[in-house]
C-alpha positions as CSV (number, residue, x, y, z in Angstrom):
1,M,67.6,52.7,158.2
2,F,68.2,56.4,158.2
3,K,71.8,57.5,158.7
4,K,73.3,61.0,158.6
5,F,76.9,61.8,157.7
6,E,78.6,65.3,157.9
7,M,81.9,66.9,157.0
8,E,83.1,70.5,156.8
9,L,83.8,71.5,153.1
10,A,85.2,74.9,152.3
11,G,83.9,76.4,155.5
12,R,80.3,75.0,155.1
13,T,78.7,71.8,156.3
14,L,78.1,69.0,153.8
15,R,75.5,66.6,155.1
16,V,74.4,63.4,153.5
17,D,71.2,61.6,154.5
18,V,71.0,57.9,153.5
19,G,67.9,55.8,153.9
20,R,65.7,58.8,154.6
21,V,64.0,59.0,151.2
22,A,63.7,57.2,147.8
23,A,64.2,53.8,149.3
24,Q,63.3,52.0,146.1
25,A,66.1,53.5,144.1
26,N,69.3,51.3,143.8
27,G,71.1,54.2,145.7
28,A,69.9,57.5,147.0
29,A,71.5,60.4,148.9
30,L,69.7,63.5,150.2
31,M,72.4,66.1,149.9
32,H,72.6,69.2,152.1
33,Y,75.3,71.8,151.4
34,G,74.6,74.8,153.5
35,E,70.9,75.4,152.7
36,T,71.2,73.9,149.2
37,V,69.3,70.5,149.0
38,V,69.6,68.0,146.2
39,L,68.1,64.5,146.0
40,S,70.5,62.3,144.0
41,T,69.4,58.8,143.0
42,A,71.0,56.0,141.0
43,T,68.8,53.3,139.4
44,A,69.6,50.4,137.0
45,S,67.5,48.0,135.0
46,E,67.5,44.4,135.9
47,K,68.6,43.2,132.5
48,P,70.8,44.6,129.7
49,R,69.1,46.4,126.9
50,E,69.1,44.2,123.8
51,G,70.6,45.3,120.4
52,I,73.0,48.0,121.6
53,D,76.7,48.2,121.6
54,F,77.1,51.0,124.1
55,F,76.5,51.7,127.8
56,P,73.1,53.3,128.2
57,L,73.8,55.9,130.9
58,S,71.3,58.8,131.4
59,V,72.1,61.7,133.6
60,E,69.4,64.2,134.6
61,Y,69.7,67.5,136.5
62,E,66.2,68.8,137.3
63,E,65.9,72.5,138.3
64,K,62.7,73.2,140.2
65,L,61.9,76.9,140.5
66,Y,60.3,76.4,143.9
67,A,64.0,75.9,145.0
68,V,64.3,79.7,144.7
69,G,60.8,80.7,145.6
70,K,59.5,81.2,142.0
71,I,56.5,80.1,140.1
72,P,57.3,79.2,136.5
73,G,56.1,81.7,133.9
74,G,53.7,81.1,130.9
75,F,50.3,79.5,130.8
76,N,51.3,76.0,132.0
77,K,52.9,77.1,135.3
78,R,55.2,74.1,135.5
79,E,58.8,73.5,134.5
80,G,59.3,72.6,130.8
81,K,62.3,71.3,129.0
82,A,65.7,71.4,130.7
83,S,67.5,74.8,130.7
84,E,70.9,75.2,129.1
85,N,72.5,75.2,132.6
86,A,70.7,71.9,133.4
87,I,72.0,70.3,130.3
88,L,75.5,71.5,130.9
89,T,75.4,70.3,134.5
90,S,74.1,66.9,133.4
91,R,77.1,66.6,131.0
92,V,79.6,67.6,133.6
93,I,78.2,64.9,136.0
94,D,78.3,62.3,133.2
95,R,81.9,62.8,132.1
96,P,83.7,61.6,135.3
97,M,81.1,58.9,136.0
98,R,80.8,57.1,132.7
99,P,84.4,55.7,132.5
100,L,84.0,54.0,135.8
101,F,81.2,51.7,134.9
102,P,82.2,48.3,133.4
103,K,83.0,48.5,129.6
104,D,80.8,45.4,129.0
105,Y,77.8,46.7,131.0
106,R,74.6,47.2,129.0
107,N,72.0,47.7,131.7
108,D,70.2,51.0,131.6
109,V,71.4,53.3,134.3
110,T,69.9,56.7,135.3
111,L,71.4,59.2,137.6
112,N,68.8,61.8,138.6
113,N,69.5,65.0,140.6
114,L,66.4,66.9,141.9
115,V,67.3,70.4,143.0
116,M,64.9,71.2,145.9
117,S,66.5,74.3,147.6
118,V,69.2,76.7,146.5
119,D,71.6,78.5,148.8
120,P,73.4,81.0,146.5
121,D,76.6,80.4,148.4
122,C,76.5,76.6,148.0
123,S,76.5,75.5,144.4
124,P,73.6,73.1,143.6
125,E,75.6,71.9,140.6
126,L,78.5,70.8,142.8
127,T,76.1,69.3,145.3
128,A,74.6,67.2,142.5
129,M,78.0,66.1,141.3
130,L,78.9,64.8,144.7
131,G,75.4,63.4,145.2
132,S,75.5,61.3,142.0
133,A,78.9,59.9,143.0
134,I,77.7,59.0,146.5
135,A,74.3,57.5,145.3
136,T,76.1,55.3,142.8
137,A,78.9,54.3,145.2
138,I,76.4,53.0,147.8
139,S,74.2,51.3,145.3
140,D,74.5,47.8,144.0
141,I,75.3,49.0,140.5
142,P,78.8,48.0,139.4
143,F,81.0,51.1,139.6
144,D,84.7,51.6,140.2
145,G,84.3,54.7,142.2
146,P,83.9,56.8,144.1
147,T,84.7,60.1,142.5
148,S,84.8,63.6,144.0
149,T,84.4,67.0,142.5
150,T,85.7,70.4,143.7
151,Q,85.2,73.9,142.2
152,V,88.1,76.4,142.3
153,G,88.0,80.2,141.9
154,M,90.9,82.6,141.9
155,I,90.8,86.1,143.4
156,D,94.0,88.3,143.3
157,G,96.0,85.2,142.4
158,E,94.8,83.1,145.4
159,F,92.7,80.0,145.0
160,V,89.3,79.8,146.6
161,F,87.7,76.3,146.9
162,N,83.9,76.0,146.2
163,P,83.6,79.8,146.1
164,N,80.4,81.5,147.3
165,A,78.2,83.8,145.2
166,A,80.2,87.0,145.9
167,Q,83.5,85.2,145.2
168,R,82.3,83.7,142.0
169,A,81.3,87.2,140.8
170,I,84.9,88.5,141.0
171,S,86.8,85.3,140.3
172,D,89.3,85.1,137.4
173,L,88.8,81.3,137.3
174,Q,85.8,79.0,137.2
175,L,87.4,75.5,137.4
176,T,85.7,72.2,138.1
177,V,87.9,69.1,138.8
178,A,86.7,65.6,139.4
179,S,89.1,62.9,140.8
180,T,89.3,59.3,141.7
181,R,91.5,58.1,144.5
182,D,94.6,58.4,142.5
183,K,94.0,60.5,139.4
184,V,92.2,63.4,137.8
185,I,89.3,62.2,135.7
186,M,87.5,65.4,134.6
187,I,88.4,69.1,134.1
188,E,86.1,71.9,133.1
189,A,87.3,75.5,133.2
190,G,86.6,79.0,132.1
191,A,89.3,81.5,132.9
192,N,90.5,85.1,132.3
193,E,93.6,84.2,130.4
194,V,95.1,82.2,133.3
195,P,98.7,81.1,132.6
196,E,99.3,77.4,132.1
197,D,101.4,76.8,135.2
198,K,98.8,78.5,137.4
199,M,96.1,76.4,135.9
200,I,98.0,73.2,136.6
201,E,98.6,74.3,140.1
202,A,94.8,74.9,140.5
203,I,93.9,71.5,139.1
204,F,96.0,69.6,141.6
205,A,95.0,71.8,144.5
206,A,91.5,70.7,143.7
207,H,92.7,67.1,143.4
208,E,94.0,67.3,147.0
209,V,90.6,68.6,148.3
210,N,88.9,65.7,146.4
211,Q,90.9,63.2,148.3
212,Q,89.5,64.5,151.6
213,I,85.9,64.1,150.2
214,I,86.6,60.6,148.9
215,Q,87.7,59.6,152.4
216,F,84.3,61.0,153.6
217,I,82.5,59.0,150.9
218,D,84.4,55.9,151.9
219,T,82.9,56.1,155.4
220,I,79.4,56.3,153.9
221,V,80.0,53.3,151.7
222,A,81.5,51.3,154.5
223,E,78.3,51.8,156.6
224,C,75.6,51.9,153.9
225,G,77.0,50.4,150.7
226,K,75.3,47.5,149.1
227,P,77.1,44.5,147.5
228,K,77.5,45.1,143.7
229,H,75.1,43.0,141.7
230,E,76.2,40.5,139.1
231,Y,75.4,41.3,135.4
232,T,75.4,39.7,132.0
233,S,78.6,40.6,130.2
234,C,78.3,41.9,126.7
235,A,82.0,41.6,125.9
236,V,82.9,40.2,122.4
237,P,84.0,36.6,122.7
238,E,87.7,36.1,122.2
239,E,87.2,33.3,119.8
240,L,85.4,35.7,117.4
241,F,88.5,37.9,117.4
242,V,90.7,34.9,116.6
243,A,88.4,34.0,113.7
244,M,88.4,37.5,112.4
245,K,92.2,37.7,112.3
246,E,92.3,34.6,110.2
247,I,90.1,36.2,107.6
248,V,91.5,39.8,107.9
249,T,95.0,40.0,109.1
250,P,96.2,42.8,111.4
251,E,98.4,44.0,108.5
252,E,95.3,44.2,106.2
253,M,93.4,46.1,108.9
254,E,96.3,48.5,109.3
255,V,96.3,49.2,105.6
256,A,92.5,49.8,105.7
257,V,92.6,52.4,108.4
258,F,95.9,54.1,107.5
259,T,94.6,57.0,105.4
260,D,93.9,60.7,106.0
261,E,90.6,60.5,103.9
262,K,87.7,59.6,106.1
263,Q,85.6,58.5,103.1
264,V,88.4,56.2,101.9
265,R,88.8,54.6,105.3
266,E,85.0,54.0,105.6
267,E,85.0,52.3,102.1
268,N,87.9,50.1,103.1
269,L,86.1,49.0,106.3
270,R,82.9,48.4,104.3
271,V,84.7,46.0,102.1
272,I,86.2,44.2,105.2
273,R,82.8,44.0,106.9
274,E,81.2,42.4,103.8
275,K,84.1,39.9,103.7
276,L,83.5,39.0,107.4
277,E,79.7,38.8,107.0
278,E,80.2,36.4,104.1
279,A,82.6,34.2,106.2
280,F,80.2,34.1,109.2
281,A,77.0,33.8,107.2
282,D,76.1,30.6,109.1
283,N,76.8,31.9,112.6
284,E,73.9,34.2,113.5
285,E,75.2,34.8,117.0
286,W,78.5,36.3,115.7
287,L,76.7,38.3,113.0
288,E,74.7,40.1,115.6
289,I,77.8,41.4,117.4
290,L,80.0,41.7,114.3
291,G,79.7,45.5,114.3
292,E,81.0,45.8,117.9
293,A,83.7,43.2,117.1
294,L,84.9,45.1,114.0
295,Y,84.9,48.3,116.1
296,Q,87.1,46.6,118.7
297,Y,89.4,45.2,116.0
298,Q,89.9,48.7,114.5
299,K,90.5,50.1,118.0
300,K,93.2,47.6,118.8
301,T,94.9,48.2,115.5
302,V,94.9,52.0,115.7
303,R,96.0,52.0,119.3
304,K,98.9,49.6,118.5
305,M,99.9,51.7,115.5
306,I,100.1,54.9,117.6
307,L,101.5,53.6,120.9
308,K,104.0,51.0,119.7
309,D,104.9,52.2,116.1
310,H,104.2,56.0,116.6
311,K,102.2,55.9,113.4
312,R,99.0,57.9,113.1
313,P,96.2,56.9,110.7
314,D,96.8,59.9,108.5
315,G,100.6,59.7,108.5
316,R,101.2,62.8,110.7
317,A,103.8,63.2,113.3
318,I,102.7,62.9,116.9
319,D,102.8,66.7,117.4
320,Q,101.8,67.7,113.9
321,I,98.6,69.8,113.2
322,R,96.5,69.0,110.1
323,P,96.6,71.5,107.2
324,L,95.1,74.8,108.3
325,A,93.2,77.6,106.4
326,A,91.4,80.7,107.5
327,E,89.4,83.5,105.8
328,I,87.0,86.2,106.6
329,D,84.0,88.0,104.9
330,L,82.6,84.9,103.2
331,I,79.0,85.9,103.6
332,P,77.7,89.2,102.3
333,R,75.4,91.5,104.2
334,V,75.9,89.8,107.6
335,H,77.7,91.8,110.3
336,G,80.8,89.6,110.3
337,S,81.8,86.1,109.1
338,A,84.9,83.9,109.1
339,M,85.7,80.3,108.2
340,F,88.4,78.1,109.8
341,T,89.5,74.8,108.3
342,R,91.7,72.1,110.0
343,G,92.0,69.0,107.8
344,Q,88.5,67.7,107.3
345,T,87.0,69.9,110.0
346,Q,85.5,73.1,108.7
347,I,83.5,75.7,110.6
348,C,81.9,79.0,109.4
349,T,80.9,81.5,112.1
350,V,78.6,84.4,111.5
351,T,78.4,87.3,114.0
352,T,75.3,89.4,114.5
353,L,75.2,92.7,116.5
354,A,72.1,94.2,118.2
355,P,71.1,96.6,120.9
356,L,71.6,95.5,124.5
357,S,67.8,95.1,124.8
358,E,68.2,92.0,122.7
359,A,70.4,90.3,125.2
360,Q,69.2,86.8,126.3
361,R,67.0,86.7,129.4
362,I,67.7,83.8,131.8
363,D,65.1,82.5,134.1
364,G,66.8,79.9,136.3
365,L,68.0,79.1,139.7
366,D,71.1,81.4,139.6
367,E,69.5,84.8,140.4
368,S,72.9,86.5,140.0
369,E,72.7,85.9,136.3
370,T,69.4,87.1,134.7
371,S,70.7,87.9,131.2
372,K,73.8,87.5,129.0
373,R,74.8,89.8,126.1
374,Y,77.0,87.3,124.4
375,M,75.5,84.2,122.9
376,H,77.4,81.5,121.0
377,H,75.4,78.8,119.2
378,Y,76.8,75.8,117.5
379,N,75.1,73.6,114.9
380,F,76.2,70.1,113.7
381,P,74.1,69.1,110.7
382,S,74.3,65.5,109.5
383,Y,75.8,66.4,106.1
384,S,79.0,67.5,107.9
385,V,79.8,63.8,108.4
386,G,78.2,62.5,105.2
387,E,75.1,61.2,106.8
388,T,71.4,61.9,106.2
389,K,69.2,62.7,109.2
390,P,66.4,65.2,109.7
391,S,67.2,68.2,111.9
392,R,65.5,68.2,115.2
393,G,67.1,71.2,116.8
394,P,70.2,71.3,118.9
395,G,71.0,68.3,121.1
396,R,73.0,68.1,124.3
397,R,76.2,67.8,122.4
398,E,75.5,71.0,120.3
399,I,74.5,72.9,123.4
400,G,77.7,71.7,125.2
401,H,80.0,72.7,122.3
402,G,78.3,76.1,122.0
403,A,78.7,76.8,125.7
404,L,82.4,75.7,125.6
405,A,83.2,78.2,122.8
406,E,81.1,80.9,124.5
407,R,83.1,80.4,127.7
408,A,86.4,80.6,125.8
409,L,85.5,83.9,124.2
410,V,83.8,85.8,127.0
411,P,87.1,86.8,128.7
412,V,88.3,88.8,125.7
413,L,85.0,90.6,125.0
414,P,84.8,94.4,125.5
415,T,82.7,95.7,128.3
416,E,79.2,97.0,127.7
417,E,80.5,100.5,128.2
418,E,83.2,100.0,125.6
419,F,80.9,98.3,123.1
420,P,77.2,98.6,124.0
421,Y,76.0,95.7,121.8
422,A,74.4,92.3,122.3
423,I,76.5,89.9,120.3
424,R,75.5,86.5,118.8
425,T,77.9,84.2,117.0
426,V,76.6,81.1,115.2
427,S,79.0,78.4,114.2
428,E,77.9,76.2,111.3
429,T,79.7,72.9,110.9
430,F,80.4,72.4,107.2
431,E,82.6,69.4,107.7
432,S,83.6,67.3,110.7
433,N,86.4,65.0,111.5
434,G,87.5,65.8,115.0
435,S,87.3,68.8,117.4
436,T,84.8,71.0,115.7
437,S,84.2,72.8,119.0
438,Q,87.8,74.1,119.0
439,A,87.6,75.1,115.3
440,S,84.4,77.0,116.1
441,I,86.4,79.1,118.7
442,C,89.0,80.0,116.0
443,A,86.3,80.9,113.5
444,S,84.3,82.9,116.0
445,S,87.3,84.9,117.2
446,M,88.0,85.9,113.6
447,S,84.3,86.6,112.9
448,L,84.1,88.9,115.9
449,M,87.1,90.9,114.7
450,A,85.7,91.1,111.2
451,A,82.5,92.5,112.6
452,G,84.4,95.2,114.4
453,V,84.0,93.9,117.9
454,P,87.1,95.2,119.8
455,I,88.0,92.0,121.5
456,K,91.2,92.2,123.6
457,S,93.0,89.4,121.9
458,A,92.4,86.6,119.4
459,V,91.5,83.2,120.9
460,A,92.4,79.8,119.4
461,G,91.5,76.3,120.5
462,I,93.0,72.9,119.9
463,S,92.6,69.4,121.2
464,A,95.1,66.8,122.4
465,G,94.5,63.1,122.5
466,L,96.0,60.2,124.4
467,V,96.7,56.5,123.9
468,T,97.8,54.5,127.0
469,G,99.4,51.2,127.6
470,D,99.5,48.8,130.5
471,T,101.3,51.2,133.0
472,D,101.0,54.9,133.9
473,D,104.3,55.6,132.1
474,D,103.3,53.9,128.9
475,Y,101.4,56.6,127.0
476,L,101.5,58.9,124.0
477,V,100.0,62.4,123.8
478,L,98.7,63.4,120.3
479,T,98.3,66.9,119.0
480,D,95.1,67.8,117.1
481,I,93.2,64.5,117.1
482,Q,90.9,63.6,114.3
483,G,87.7,61.6,114.7
484,L,89.3,58.1,114.5
485,E,91.8,59.0,117.2
486,D,89.0,60.4,119.4
487,F,86.9,57.3,119.0
488,F,89.7,54.8,119.7
489,G,91.8,56.9,122.0
490,D,91.6,57.6,125.7
491,M,91.2,61.4,125.9
492,D,89.9,64.5,124.3
493,F,91.7,67.4,126.0
494,K,90.3,70.6,124.6
495,V,92.2,73.9,125.5
496,A,91.4,77.4,124.3
497,G,93.2,80.6,125.0
498,T,95.2,83.6,123.9
499,H,99.0,84.2,123.9
500,K,98.6,85.4,127.5
501,G,96.9,82.3,128.9
502,I,94.0,79.8,129.0
503,T,90.3,80.9,128.7
504,A,88.6,77.5,128.6
505,I,89.3,73.8,129.2
506,Q,87.1,70.7,128.7
507,M,88.5,67.2,129.2
508,D,86.8,64.0,128.3
509,I,88.4,60.7,129.0
510,K,87.5,57.0,128.7
511,I,90.0,55.6,131.3
512,H,90.1,55.8,135.1
513,G,92.0,59.1,135.3
514,L,95.1,61.0,134.2
515,T,98.5,61.4,136.0
516,R,100.0,64.8,136.5
517,N,102.6,64.1,133.8
518,I,100.0,63.5,131.2
519,I,98.0,66.6,132.1
520,E,101.2,68.8,132.1
521,E,102.2,67.4,128.7
522,A,98.7,67.9,127.2
523,I,98.6,71.5,128.3
524,A,102.1,72.2,127.0
525,R,101.3,70.6,123.7
526,T,98.0,72.5,123.3
527,K,99.8,75.8,124.1
528,Q,102.4,75.1,121.4
529,A,99.7,74.3,118.8
530,R,97.5,77.2,119.9
531,T,100.4,79.7,119.5
532,Y,101.1,78.4,116.0
533,I,97.4,78.7,114.9
534,L,97.3,82.3,116.3
535,D,100.5,83.5,114.7
536,E,100.7,81.6,111.4
537,V,97.0,81.2,110.4
538,M,94.5,83.5,112.1
539,H,96.8,86.5,112.2
540,N,97.2,86.3,108.4
541,A,93.5,86.3,107.9
542,I,92.8,89.2,110.2
543,A,95.4,90.7,112.5
544,E,93.2,92.9,114.7
545,P,89.5,93.9,115.1
546,R,88.2,96.3,112.5
547,A,88.0,99.9,113.7
548,E,84.2,100.2,113.0
549,V,81.3,97.9,112.6
550,G,80.2,97.0,109.1
551,P,77.7,98.9,106.9
552,Y,74.9,96.5,107.6
553,A,75.4,96.4,111.3
554,P,73.4,98.7,113.6
555,K,75.3,101.7,114.9
556,I,74.9,102.7,118.6
557,R,75.3,106.1,120.1
558,Q,75.0,106.7,123.8
559,M,74.2,109.7,126.0
560,Q,73.7,110.2,129.7
561,I,70.7,111.9,131.1
562,D,69.5,112.8,134.6
563,P,67.7,109.6,135.9
564,A,64.9,112.0,137.2
565,K,64.2,112.9,133.6
566,I,63.7,109.3,132.4
567,G,59.9,109.6,132.9
568,D,59.9,112.7,130.6
569,V,61.6,110.7,127.8
570,V,59.4,107.7,128.2
571,G,56.2,109.7,128.6
572,Q,52.8,108.4,129.8
573,R,52.5,104.7,128.8
574,G,55.5,105.1,126.6
575,K,53.9,107.7,124.4
576,T,56.9,110.0,124.1
577,I,59.6,107.4,123.4
578,N,57.4,105.6,121.0
579,A,56.8,108.8,119.0
580,I,60.6,109.3,118.7
581,I,61.0,105.7,117.5
582,E,58.2,106.1,115.0
583,Q,59.6,109.4,113.6
584,T,63.2,108.3,113.3
585,G,63.1,104.5,112.9
586,V,65.7,103.9,115.6
587,K,65.7,101.7,118.7
588,I,66.1,103.3,122.1
589,D,67.2,101.6,125.4
590,I,67.3,103.5,128.7
591,T,68.8,102.0,131.9
592,D,67.7,102.9,135.4
593,E,70.9,104.9,135.8
594,G,70.0,107.2,132.9
595,S,72.2,105.7,130.2
596,V,70.5,106.1,126.8
597,S,71.5,104.0,123.8
598,V,70.2,104.9,120.4
599,C,70.6,102.2,117.8
600,G,70.0,102.4,114.0
601,V,71.6,102.1,110.6
602,D,70.9,105.7,109.4
603,A,73.3,108.1,111.1
604,K,71.1,111.1,110.3
605,A,68.0,109.5,112.0
606,M,70.1,108.5,115.0
607,E,71.3,112.1,115.3
608,E,67.7,113.4,115.1
609,A,66.6,111.0,117.9
610,M,69.4,112.1,120.2
611,K,68.6,115.7,119.5
612,M,65.0,115.1,120.5
613,I,66.0,113.4,123.7
614,A,68.4,116.2,124.5
615,I,65.6,118.7,124.1
616,I,63.2,116.7,126.2
617,V,65.6,116.5,129.2
618,T,66.9,120.1,128.9
619,D,65.0,122.8,130.8
620,F,64.2,125.9,128.7
621,E,66.6,128.7,129.3
622,A,66.6,132.3,128.1
623,G,68.7,132.7,124.9
624,Q,68.2,129.0,123.8
625,V,67.5,128.7,120.1
626,L,65.2,125.8,119.1
627,E,63.4,124.5,116.0
628,G,59.8,123.5,116.4
629,K,56.9,122.3,114.4
630,V,53.6,124.2,114.5
631,I,51.0,121.8,115.9
632,S,48.2,124.2,116.9
633,I,47.1,127.7,116.0
634,K,45.1,130.0,118.2
635,E,43.9,133.6,118.0
636,F,46.6,134.6,120.5
637,G,49.5,132.6,119.1
638,A,50.9,129.3,117.9
639,F,51.9,126.1,119.8
640,L,55.1,124.5,118.7
641,E,56.4,120.9,119.4
642,F,60.2,120.8,119.8
643,A,60.3,117.1,120.5
644,P,57.6,114.5,121.4
645,G,56.1,115.7,124.6
646,K,58.1,119.0,124.7
647,E,55.9,122.0,123.6
648,G,55.9,125.8,123.9
649,M,54.0,128.8,122.6
650,V,54.8,131.9,120.6
651,H,52.5,134.8,121.2
652,I,51.1,136.5,118.1
653,S,53.1,139.6,119.1
654,K,56.4,137.6,118.9
655,I,55.8,136.0,115.5
656,S,56.9,138.8,113.2
657,K,58.6,142.1,113.4
658,E,55.7,143.5,111.3
659,R,52.3,143.7,112.9
660,I,50.0,140.9,111.9
661,N,46.2,140.5,112.5
662,H,46.0,136.8,112.3
663,V,48.5,134.0,113.1
664,E,47.5,132.3,109.9
665,D,48.8,135.1,107.9
666,V,52.3,133.9,108.7
667,L,52.1,130.3,110.0
668,T,50.5,127.1,108.8
669,L,50.1,123.8,110.6
670,G,53.2,121.7,110.1
671,D,55.6,124.6,109.5
672,K,59.0,124.3,111.0
673,V,60.3,127.5,112.5
674,K,63.2,128.7,114.7
675,V,62.5,130.4,118.0
676,V,64.5,131.8,120.9
677,C,63.6,131.3,124.5
678,L,62.9,134.6,126.3
679,G,62.7,133.1,129.7
680,K,59.7,133.2,132.0
681,D,56.9,135.9,131.8
682,K,55.2,137.5,134.8
683,M,53.0,134.4,135.2
684,G,56.0,132.1,135.4
685,R,55.3,130.7,131.9
686,I,58.1,130.1,129.3
687,S,58.0,132.6,126.5
688,F,59.3,132.1,122.9
689,S,59.8,134.5,120.1
690,M,60.3,134.1,116.3
691,K,61.0,137.7,115.6
692,D,63.9,137.9,118.1
693,V,65.9,135.0,116.6
694,A,69.3,136.4,115.7
695,E,69.8,136.4,111.9
696,E,72.7,134.2,110.8
């Protein structure tokens, strides 16, 4: 039965249609926000997937170009693989939803969001986040929701909830907050150096809006919600834990994991596993789930050590950062390079500079963003964690980490007018043991400065972790978590920024939300650590951006011409501009406003190209002295080319002070000669003279 629900959200109508479409899904909501339409569905398999020790949740965000009235390009004329924005949106939908499914649930679950219409003022991403929460809440899939999501902008210090397109364009904050009834469960932010206290204020302002939306969702669930289905629990039997502890005592397990060397820990655990496999050799059922049981045993041991004993696996204090190191100029001939090391996490970032014409083109649903001049790419090879696996290109995790670092650095980049380059940074993970994304921010910041990019300030990133007990007040926040603390802890709270404020946040948690006290402590702890990294480590490697780009980087010079003259510079079918490029070897970009960028490595060639362009766009005037090349000889004179497409003639009587009978007596094709413009003759033609050039 079709039912319609409506509420006013940030000055626009949010409408949810239930029972109208997709009736065979476990849950479906046709979402309307303004004129944005997204179909959100939740489906689950009837039985658990065998042979896995994780919850198989899949989140999809499908962008259809018909939603903005476009036909896809290329020969195929249909949408291909997911765009970067679609992948990032899927991840941000996943993060607040995943912790609310039962820990022992192994049925496949897919949350699908089909974007069918886009109103630029009503974010389809936000609509999909709300749609997934509603579709799952009304379904029969076990889920401890609902959740709600709100986006926050900030203009002139004032918060704007779910900003429209014009507001997003001038906002100093792009914050997304997801909440449960009581707590904040997900934070994602990009910011123009927003102070910590202002960020906290924005987070909890969004949390209040989320409570209004949750009340709205509750009314939908009350009328349309299905009873949650029963499922086969895949929890490890308690009797297996009892048996394991008789063979490997908690004290032995603590000794095995208490080391700062990942390889040593893994060897210790390998020995323990072999011991347990030998003991349970006759119990095939237990052997099948021994891996998950051993994981849970480690988890309980590590959490008890941290929370009750305040002992971390590598022996650090709760607020202590692992050993740090930073250096620049590792890689010769590249435009900029830097390496940042934190414990067993090591990132090398290489910067490449190019003309603005090489900026990335974006073909998606957001028509306000058609290109970007800064690109950050992150790579995570298997050798960085001591594993062997063929490279299949970047996965969703790599794309997400790259986007996070990109978001953290964009606020400090110079404008195109200040630095007319397209910029690409590539972070190569050499070694990984916790928070490589934040290490890549540190390495990229230094690499940009080493390349001569005049960034406004250095940016550093750090991650805080969390271990919680049985009550909201029983918790411990950890500074700079390593891999083990991430795996077994409850939170990965990544914060990047400058001395002035925050530029990016990404929060992943495994529990049902965070209190305000935890969030405030995590942000304070990351600020303290970030300040130390900036002052004591990165500053010692490179204190400020280099004054100039390196010798192997392209140089760019700019000039402004009359937009009406652009056609003269380009020439028919590009003939003129291509001739300049061929003669000088430079790259030339011209904007519709008449801004000309000349890019090359050879300064002399760049100067020659700019001189040619200046000649082309300058009207001939009497007294102007030019140098031209003889391109044609006639009985009555010689034709000269001053620049591609810019020609003039010297009459035979103006070639020499002495009388000559033939032009060839003085000039040969290819000669370069100086002439002076005499102005227009009686016929209105421009006249040039060689003999009247003033002698130097």
